[in-house]
KOLSELO-856793 format. One record per residue (C-alpha): residue in three letters; chain; x, y, z. Coordinates in pm, whole numbers, padded with zeros to 5 digits. Example, Ala and Ser with C-alpha at 12.3 -4.5 7.8 and 13.67 -1.06 7.14 Angstrom:
// residues 2
LOPA   res   chain     east    north       up
LOPA   ALA       A    01230   -00450    00780
LOPA   SER       A    01367   -00106    00714
This chain:
// residues 430
LOPA   res   chain     east    north       up
LOPA   MET       A    04643    04343   -02976
LOPA   HIS       A    04678    04125   -03284
LOPA   VAL       A    04960    03873   -03338
LOPA   ASP       A    05059    03707   -03666
LOPA   LEU       A    05289    03405   -03633
LOPA   GLY       A    05301    03323   -04004
LOPA   ASN       A    05656    03442   -04063
LOPA   ALA       A    05790    03219   -03783
LOPA   LEU       A    05672    02900   -03952
LOPA   GLU       A    05945    02683   -04106
LOPA   THR       A    06215    02950   -04080
LOPA   THR       A    06567    02910   -03935
LOPA   PRO       A    06518    02869   -03646
LOPA   GLY       A    06147    02821   -03675
LOPA   VAL       A    05838    02632   -03571
LOPA   THR       A    05559    02454   -03753
LOPA   GLU       A    05186    02465   -03696
LOPA   GLU       A    05216    02112   -03563
LOPA   THR       A    05477    02230   -03312
LOPA   LEU       A    05242    02499   -03187
LOPA   THR       A    04951    02255   -03171
LOPA   ARG       A    05155    02019   -02954
LOPA   LEU       A    05267    02310   -02737
LOPA   ASP       A    04907    02423   -02687
LOPA   SER       A    04837    02155   -02426
LOPA   ARG       A    05123    02296   -02217
LOPA   VAL       A    04981    02643   -02268
LOPA   ALA       A    04651    02517   -02124
LOPA   ASP       A    04834    02382   -01817
LOPA   ALA       A    05026    02709   -01780
LOPA   HIS       A    04705    02910   -01809
LOPA   GLU       A    04555    02703   -01528
LOPA   ARG       A    04857    02783   -01309
LOPA   ILE       A    04841    03152   -01401
LOPA   THR       A    04470    03185   -01326
LOPA   ALA       A    04516    03004   -00993
LOPA   GLY       A    04796    03244   -00902
LOPA   MET       A    04578    03538   -00995
LOPA   ALA       A    04285    03405   -00793
LOPA   ASP       A    04506    03370   -00484
LOPA   ASP       A    04680    03705   -00546
LOPA   GLU       A    05016    03528   -00530
LOPA   PHE       A    05339    03721   -00557
LOPA   GLY       A    05399    03816   -00919
LOPA   TYR       A    05070    03678   -01047
LOPA   ALA       A    04901    03965   -00859
LOPA   ALA       A    05035    04193   -01133
LOPA   LEU       A    04788    04042   -01377
LOPA   ASN       A    04503    04157   -01150
LOPA   LEU       A    04608    04524   -01161
LOPA   PRO       A    04347    04635   -01417
LOPA   GLU       A    04086    04547   -01153
LOPA   THR       A    04273    04620   -00830
LOPA   THR       A    04430    04957   -00917
LOPA   ASP       A    04221    05245   -00781
LOPA   PRO       A    04228    05539   -01024
LOPA   ASP       A    04044    05757   -00772
LOPA   ALA       A    04333    05725   -00527
LOPA   ILE       A    04575    05831   -00800
LOPA   ARG       A    04355    06128   -00892
LOPA   ALA       A    04324    06231   -00527
LOPA   ALA       A    04703    06240   -00487
LOPA   THR       A    04779    06412   -00816
LOPA   ASP       A    04493    06664   -00793
LOPA   ARG       A    04671    06829   -00501
LOPA   PHE       A    04895    06994   -00759
LOPA   ASP       A    04799    07267   -01003
LOPA   ARG       A    04860    07166   -01363
LOPA   PRO       A    05243    07170   -01376
LOPA   GLU       A    05469    07257   -01666
LOPA   ALA       A    05668    06940   -01607
LOPA   VAL       A    05677    06616   -01412
LOPA   LEU       A    06011    06477   -01298
LOPA   THR       A    06005    06112   -01196
LOPA   VAL       A    06291    06000   -00976
LOPA   GLY       A    06306    05621   -00995
LOPA   ILE       A    06493    05343   -01168
LOPA   GLY       A    06402    05037   -01373
LOPA   GLY       A    06042    04934   -01320
LOPA   SER       A    05984    05241   -01106
LOPA   ALA       A    06023    05456   -01416
LOPA   LEU       A    05989    05264   -01741
LOPA   GLY       A    05614    05196   -01729
LOPA   ALA       A    05537    05561   -01667
LOPA   ALA       A    05791    05662   -01932
LOPA   THR       A    05629    05432   -02187
LOPA   LEU       A    05290    05597   -02138
LOPA   ALA       A    05429    05950   -02115
LOPA   ASP       A    05639    05917   -02430
LOPA   ALA       A    05361    05753   -02628
LOPA   LEU       A    05085    06002   -02546
LOPA   GLU       A    05096    06372   -02632
LOPA   SER       A    05060    06628   -02353
LOPA   ASP       A    05150    06989   -02286
LOPA   VAL       A    05299    06871   -01954
LOPA   ASP       A    05653    06754   -02022
LOPA   ALA       A    05770    06435   -01851
LOPA   TYR       A    06131    06373   -01750
LOPA   PHE       A    06289    06073   -01579
LOPA   LEU       A    06593    06060   -01354
LOPA   ASP       A    06665    05689   -01379
LOPA   ASN       A    07043    05705   -01373
LOPA   VAL       A    07305    05870   -01154
LOPA   ASP       A    07527    06019   -01423
LOPA   PRO       A    07625    06348   -01256
LOPA   ASP       A    07654    06543   -01580
LOPA   ALA       A    07309    06434   -01699
LOPA   VAL       A    07148    06505   -01362
LOPA   ALA       A    07300    06852   -01338
LOPA   SER       A    07208    06938   -01697
LOPA   LEU       A    06845    06834   -01648
LOPA   LEU       A    06804    07027   -01324
LOPA   ASP       A    06957    07337   -01483
LOPA   ASP       A    06694    07326   -01758
LOPA   LEU       A    06383    07247   -01554
LOPA   PRO       A    06141    07516   -01431
LOPA   LEU       A    06162    07380   -01077
LOPA   ASP       A    05889    07609   -00943
LOPA   GLU       A    05647    07459   -01197
LOPA   THR       A    05765    07098   -01174
LOPA   VAL       A    05609    06813   -00976
LOPA   VAL       A    05868    06568   -00847
LOPA   ASN       A    05740    06209   -00844
LOPA   VAL       A    05980    05996   -00638
LOPA   VAL       A    05921    05621   -00665
LOPA   SER       A    06077    05339   -00464
LOPA   LYS       A    05887    05052   -00306
LOPA   SER       A    06151    04990   -00039
LOPA   GLY       A    06236    05355    00008
LOPA   THR       A    06600    05250    00019
LOPA   THR       A    06698    05227   -00349
LOPA   ALA       A    07038    05396   -00352
LOPA   GLU       A    07018    05557   -00697
LOPA   THR       A    06666    05689   -00639
LOPA   LEU       A    06731    05829   -00293
LOPA   ALA       A    07060    05988   -00401
LOPA   ASN       A    06895    06159   -00698
LOPA   PHE       A    06605    06275   -00485
LOPA   LEU       A    06840    06435   -00234
LOPA   VAL       A    07012    06617   -00520
LOPA   VAL       A    06677    06733   -00662
LOPA   ARG       A    06558    06849   -00321
LOPA   GLU       A    06875    07051   -00269
LOPA   ALA       A    06839    07210   -00614
LOPA   MET       A    06480    07311   -00535
LOPA   GLU       A    06582    07464   -00203
LOPA   ALA       A    06864    07653   -00375
LOPA   ALA       A    06611    07788   -00626
LOPA   GLY       A    06382    07906   -00348
LOPA   VAL       A    06121    07638   -00419
LOPA   ASP       A    05942    07466   -00131
LOPA   TRP       A    06001    07104   -00228
LOPA   THR       A    05733    06982    00012
LOPA   GLU       A    05472    07161   -00201
LOPA   ARG       A    05600    07003   -00523
LOPA   THR       A    05668    06639   -00427
LOPA   LEU       A    05463    06321   -00468
LOPA   VAL       A    05583    05995   -00315
LOPA   THR       A    05501    05644   -00438
LOPA   THR       A    05635    05382   -00199
LOPA   GLY       A    05566    05089    00031
LOPA   GLU       A    05403    05091    00371
LOPA   GLU       A    05737    05138    00548
LOPA   GLY       A    06080    05282    00474
LOPA   ASN       A    06256    05614    00434
LOPA   LEU       A    06017    05760    00178
LOPA   ARG       A    05710    05666    00379
LOPA   ALA       A    05862    05830    00687
LOPA   LEU       A    05947    06139    00481
LOPA   ALA       A    05593    06159    00345
LOPA   ASP       A    05445    06128    00693
LOPA   ALA       A    05681    06387    00839
LOPA   HIS       A    05607    06650    00572
LOPA   ASP       A    05245    06559    00489
LOPA   LEU       A    05337    06475    00132
LOPA   PRO       A    05079    06313   -00095
LOPA   ALA       A    05171    05945   -00107
LOPA   LEU       A    05058    05654   -00320
LOPA   ASP       A    05100    05291   -00219
LOPA   VAL       A    05305    05056   -00431
LOPA   PRO       A    05090    04741   -00463
LOPA   ASP       A    05195    04434   -00269
LOPA   GLY       A    05308    04129   -00460
LOPA   VAL       A    05394    04318   -00779
LOPA   PRO       A    05756    04327   -00904
LOPA   GLY       A    05853    04671   -01035
LOPA   ARG       A    05879    04564   -01398
LOPA   PHE       A    05517    04444   -01383
LOPA   SER       A    05384    04763   -01220
LOPA   ALA       A    05300    04981   -01523
LOPA   LEU       A    04926    04948   -01464
LOPA   SER       A    04950    05050   -01098
LOPA   THR       A    05017    05367   -00902
LOPA   VAL       A    05379    05332   -01013
LOPA   GLY       A    05302    05375   -01382
LOPA   LEU       A    04985    05584   -01376
LOPA   ALA       A    05069    05886   -01158
LOPA   VAL       A    05267    06053   -01438
LOPA   PRO       A    04996    06018   -01706
LOPA   ALA       A    04742    06142   -01450
LOPA   LEU       A    04953    06454   -01390
LOPA   GLN       A    04978    06498   -01766
LOPA   GLY       A    04600    06495   -01800
LOPA   HIS       A    04563    06155   -01963
LOPA   ASP       A    04270    05917   -01917
LOPA   ILE       A    04412    05661   -01677
LOPA   GLU       A    04073    05489   -01654
LOPA   ALA       A    04105    05414   -02026
LOPA   VAL       A    04453    05269   -01970
LOPA   LEU       A    04310    05035   -01707
LOPA   ALA       A    04017    04950   -01934
LOPA   GLY       A    04269    04841   -02197
LOPA   GLY       A    04436    04623   -01937
LOPA   ARG       A    04099    04465   -01861
LOPA   ASP       A    04054    04397   -02234
LOPA   GLY       A    04379    04201   -02224
LOPA   MET       A    04279    04030   -01902
LOPA   GLU       A    03948    03917   -02049
LOPA   SER       A    04120    03782   -02361
LOPA   LEU       A    04321    03522   -02168
LOPA   SER       A    04211    03167   -02245
LOPA   ALA       A    04350    02816   -02237
LOPA   SER       A    04473    02820   -02599
LOPA   LEU       A    04745    03014   -02776
LOPA   PHE       A    04529    03004   -03088
LOPA   GLU       A    04265    03215   -02912
LOPA   THR       A    04485    03445   -02701
LOPA   PRO       A    04723    03696   -02862
LOPA   ALA       A    04932    03729   -02546
LOPA   TYR       A    04981    03354   -02522
LOPA   ALA       A    05044    03327   -02895
LOPA   TYR       A    05334    03570   -02858
LOPA   GLY       A    05468    03414   -02538
LOPA   ALA       A    05445    03057   -02668
LOPA   ALA       A    05600    03139   -03005
LOPA   THR       A    05893    03329   -02855
LOPA   TYR       A    05953    03044   -02610
LOPA   ALA       A    05941    02781   -02884
LOPA   LEU       A    06175    02982   -03105
LOPA   ALA       A    06420    03033   -02819
LOPA   GLU       A    06422    02659   -02755
LOPA   ARG       A    06525    02616   -03117
LOPA   GLY       A    06803    02874   -03106
LOPA   ALA       A    06646    03219   -03144
LOPA   LEU       A    06816    03356   -02835
LOPA   THR       A    06783    03723   -02933
LOPA   ASN       A    06446    03895   -02968
LOPA   ALA       A    06482    04224   -03156
LOPA   VAL       A    06177    04436   -03072
LOPA   MET       A    06122    04690   -03348
LOPA   PRO       A    05825    04927   -03319
LOPA   TYR       A    05726    05124   -03627
LOPA   ALA       A    05618    05433   -03434
LOPA   GLU       A    05857    05667   -03256
LOPA   SER       A    05598    05706   -02983
LOPA   LEU       A    05659    05339   -02895
LOPA   GLU       A    06038    05361   -02877
LOPA   THR       A    06031    05372   -02495
LOPA   PHE       A    05796    05073   -02499
LOPA   ALA       A    06088    04874   -02641
LOPA   GLU       A    06297    04980   -02340
LOPA   TRP       A    06020    04872   -02104
LOPA   PHE       A    05993    04539   -02287
LOPA   ALA       A    06369    04486   -02261
LOPA   GLN       A    06361    04504   -01882
LOPA   LEU       A    06049    04288   -01860
LOPA   TRP       A    06195    04016   -02082
LOPA   ALA       A    06554    04020   -01954
LOPA   GLU       A    06490    04046   -01581
LOPA   SER       A    06204    03796   -01582
LOPA   LEU       A    06338    03524   -01807
LOPA   GLY       A    06717    03538   -01774
LOPA   LYS       A    06757    03262   -01515
LOPA   ASP       A    06938    02929   -01481
LOPA   GLY       A    07124    02965   -01811
LOPA   LEU       A    06796    03025   -01993
LOPA   GLY       A    06623    03326   -02142
LOPA   GLN       A    06608    03534   -02455
LOPA   THR       A    06810    03854   -02494
LOPA   PRO       A    06593    04151   -02592
LOPA   ALA       A    06740    04394   -02844
LOPA   ARG       A    06589    04737   -02910
LOPA   ALA       A    06542    04877   -03257
LOPA   LEU       A    06323    05141   -03420
LOPA   GLY       A    06157    05119   -03758
LOPA   ALA       A    06230    05254   -04007
LOPA   THR       A    06550    05406   -03862
LOPA   ASP       A    06721    05079   -03781
LOPA   GLN       A    06653    04928   -04120
LOPA   HIS       A    06959    05137   -04208
LOPA   SER       A    07170    05003   -03921
LOPA   GLN       A    07071    04684   -03739
LOPA   LEU       A    06866    04508   -04005
LOPA   GLN       A    07181    04399   -04190
LOPA   LEU       A    07276    04181   -03892
LOPA   TYR       A    06927    04046   -03837
LOPA   ARG       A    06892    03942   -04200
LOPA   ALA       A    07243    03820   -04277
LOPA   GLY       A    07408    03750   -03944
LOPA   PRO       A    07405    03435   -03730
LOPA   PRO       A    07069    03251   -03738
LOPA   ASP       A    07000    03304   -03367
LOPA   LYS       A    06742    03583   -03376
LOPA   LEU       A    06379    03661   -03416
LOPA   VAL       A    06241    04007   -03490
LOPA   SER       A    05921    04135   -03332
LOPA   LEU       A    05771    04402   -03557
LOPA   ILE       A    05517    04624   -03380
LOPA   ARG       A    05295    04891   -03530
LOPA   PRO       A    04968    05080   -03491
LOPA   THR       A    04736    05027   -03787
LOPA   GLU       A    04588    05377   -03760
LOPA   ARG       A    04790    05697   -03738
LOPA   ALA       A    04774    06065   -03827
LOPA   GLU       A    04879    06133   -04183
LOPA   THR       A    05128    06383   -04321
LOPA   GLY       A    05110    06416   -04697
LOPA   ILE       A    05421    06404   -04914
LOPA   PRO       A    05424    06698   -05158
LOPA   GLU       A    05435    06636   -05530
LOPA   THR       A    05777    06669   -05689
LOPA   ASP       A    05927    06655   -06036
LOPA   LEU       A    06267    06538   -05911
LOPA   ASP       A    06390    06242   -06109
LOPA   GLY       A    06330    05915   -05929
LOPA   LEU       A    06115    06068   -05656
LOPA   ALA       A    05791    06146   -05837
LOPA   TYR       A    05643    05816   -05714
LOPA   LEU       A    05638    05956   -05358
LOPA   GLY       A    05414    06250   -05442
LOPA   GLY       A    05052    06210   -05345
LOPA   SER       A    05122    05947   -05081
LOPA   SER       A    05193    06010   -04710
LOPA   LEU       A    05464    05951   -04455
LOPA   GLY       A    05235    05691   -04298
LOPA   ASP       A    05208    05510   -04631
LOPA   LEU       A    05586    05513   -04657
LOPA   LEU       A    05631    05382   -04302
LOPA   ASP       A    05382    05101   -04364
LOPA   ALA       A    05565    05011   -04684
LOPA   GLU       A    05892    05005   -04492
LOPA   PHE       A    05732    04779   -04229
LOPA   GLU       A    05601    04532   -04484
LOPA   ALA       A    05924    04540   -04685
LOPA   THR       A    06128    04462   -04372
LOPA   GLU       A    05890    04181   -04283
LOPA   ALA       A    05919    04035   -04634
LOPA   SER       A    06298    04085   -04639
LOPA   LEU       A    06338    03886   -04318
LOPA   ALA       A    06104    03613   -04440
LOPA   ALA       A    06291    03586   -04769
LOPA   ALA       A    06612    03535   -04573
LOPA   ASP       A    06446    03266   -04360
LOPA   VAL       A    06462    03480   -04044
LOPA   PRO       A    06166    03433   -03807
LOPA   ASN       A    05962    03744   -03739
LOPA   LEU       A    05639    03810   -03555
LOPA   ARG       A    05390    04082   -03636
LOPA   VAL       A    05224    04258   -03340
LOPA   GLU       A    04961    04524   -03413
LOPA   ILE       A    04749    04760   -03209
LOPA   ASP       A    04471    04973   -03352
LOPA   ARG       A    04627    05308   -03257
LOPA   VAL       A    04858    05466   -03001
LOPA   GLY       A    04597    05565   -02742
LOPA   GLU       A    04537    05514   -02372
LOPA   ARG       A    04321    05203   -02404
LOPA   GLU       A    04540    05041   -02667
LOPA   LEU       A    04856    05102   -02463
LOPA   GLY       A    04696    04953   -02154
LOPA   GLU       A    04611    04641   -02349
LOPA   LEU       A    04957    04619   -02507
LOPA   LEU       A    05136    04649   -02172
LOPA   TYR       A    04910    04393   -02008
LOPA   GLU       A    04933    04140   -02286
LOPA   MET       A    05310    04159   -02305
LOPA   GLU       A    05324    04100   -01929
LOPA   ALA       A    05096    03798   -01971
LOPA   ALA       A    05313    03675   -02260
LOPA   CYS       A    05619    03701   -02038
LOPA   VAL       A    05452    03511   -01753
LOPA   LEU       A    05346    03235   -01994
LOPA   TYR       A    05701    03208   -02134
LOPA   GLY       A    05829    03175   -01778
LOPA   GLU       A    05582    02898   -01702
LOPA   LEU       A    05679    02707   -02016
LOPA   ALA       A    06050    02749   -01942
LOPA   SER       A    06007    02664   -01570
LOPA   VAL       A    06197    02973   -01457
LOPA   SER       A    06129    03189   -01153
LOPA   THR       A    05972    03471   -01351
LOPA   PHE       A    05916    03717   -01068
LOPA   THR       A    06257    03718   -00900
LOPA   GLN       A    06580    03899   -00995
LOPA   PRO       A    06866    03756   -00784
LOPA   ALA       A    07139    03886   -01015
LOPA   VAL       A    07008    04240   -00977
LOPA   GLU       A    06995    04209   -00598
LOPA   TRP       A    07358    04087   -00594
LOPA   GLY       A    07474    04404   -00768
LOPA   LYS       A    07269    04626   -00537
LOPA   LYS       A    07432    04474   -00230
LOPA   ALA       A    07781    04510   -00378
LOPA   ALA       A    07726    04880   -00457
LOPA   ARG       A    07576    04951   -00118
LOPA   GLY       A    07869    04783    00056
LOPA   LEU       A    08120    04988   -00145
LOPA   LEU       A    07947    05307   -00034
LOPA   GLY       A    07956    05212    00334
LOPA   GLY       A    07591    05119    00357
LOPA   GLY       A    07653    04790    00536
LOPA   ASP       A    07870    04484    00546
LOPA   PHE       A    07792    04282    00234
LOPA   PRO       A    08017    03997    00115
LOPA   GLU       A    07920    04087   -00243
LOPA   ALA       A    08124    04408   -00206
LOPA   ASP       A    08434    04204   -00126
LOPA   ALA       A    08422    04055   -00475
LOPA   VAL       A    08512    04395   -00621
LOPA   ALA       A    08861    04367   -00476
LOPA   ASP       A    08910    04040   -00661
LOPA   LYS       A    08881    04200   -01006
LOPA   ARG       A    09144    04078   -01250
LOPA   GLU       A    09328    04336   -01458
LOPA   LEU       A    09498    04333   -01796
LOPA   ARG       A    09550    04704   -01859
LOPA   ILE       A    09666    04852   -02184
LOPA   ASP       A    09734    05222   -02133
LOPA   GLY       A    09757    05480   -02408
LOPA   SER       A    10030    05742   -02433
């Protein structure tokens, strides 16, 4: 991964090279804390050890029990789905990947109607085995398979903790089961069993993904000027401190669109604590140059834009034309046009004094994606250290889970009582 901070210097808000130099001593202290946490396999910091601690052979052993399927359906939510979705959507395969990460009844029914259930592997993921949305969707999927005459026990893979409902189910029906690693929050689990079972079922090189993670791991050092991950984390932190409270992540590759979703959870759930944090916004280049860019360039000066692209891509030539005003396109390629759009957006933001960061990977491949995921996780951990927030917890999320469970009769939770206190100011239509 390569990071260019040039367009964040002396913008509004912005930083200077002197600012970053002063911050670098704090980065060195944070790096010392991070490496100590990794060495002791502490909660959260253990995620940064995954490139070395994840066992690809265990993943292969579980997934090789299935013949090559037509489709993989992951039933999970949040971090239990987004890492796998990022890899599946970025890498081409003849095995289609689908994700049930919401409980919208219309969407669930529509997906199950379209799936070839007898040729689909169901990958159900929940560390606790009690996640309401995941378990509810799995029960619906299991019923649909039974109604279609499919033996769900022959088509189901479980990824879960050592105990809980899913572990008991796997033991009772001799289902292949993968262990969710201890000490790893879901949003940091992309380079574990949680994120790698789907690409393994799709035929991708998960060893290469982990090798990319190790590349990122080996690049960590005590200086932001030598570590791309820390350069990104330190710059985003410094910009947020100066008022850039929105980080618009804008990949210039449709294959990385889901990566922006993964990033949004990582950034929001990790850093949004104690009145602090930076709101992630998702955009797609060049599409959102024609929608969101207007706001980023001319709206309130409270944003930075992270522009992400691969520097190598397959080319599709643009045919020659004699149409007035379009002849200049002939002989170039769609990739040339996309790169021009990238650089024009970058220059447009800089000309308007809007901070933007350039993040590049060589190509969209297994190793490069592994490195990108790892380094963004490391960037997030560094930001958390600099901001002194509890990066690896998510108390606001847990509050909502308890409230929902209480409303459904799953226990006596005081959070559920707050629902009755909702204020109303209704305006009804005719």
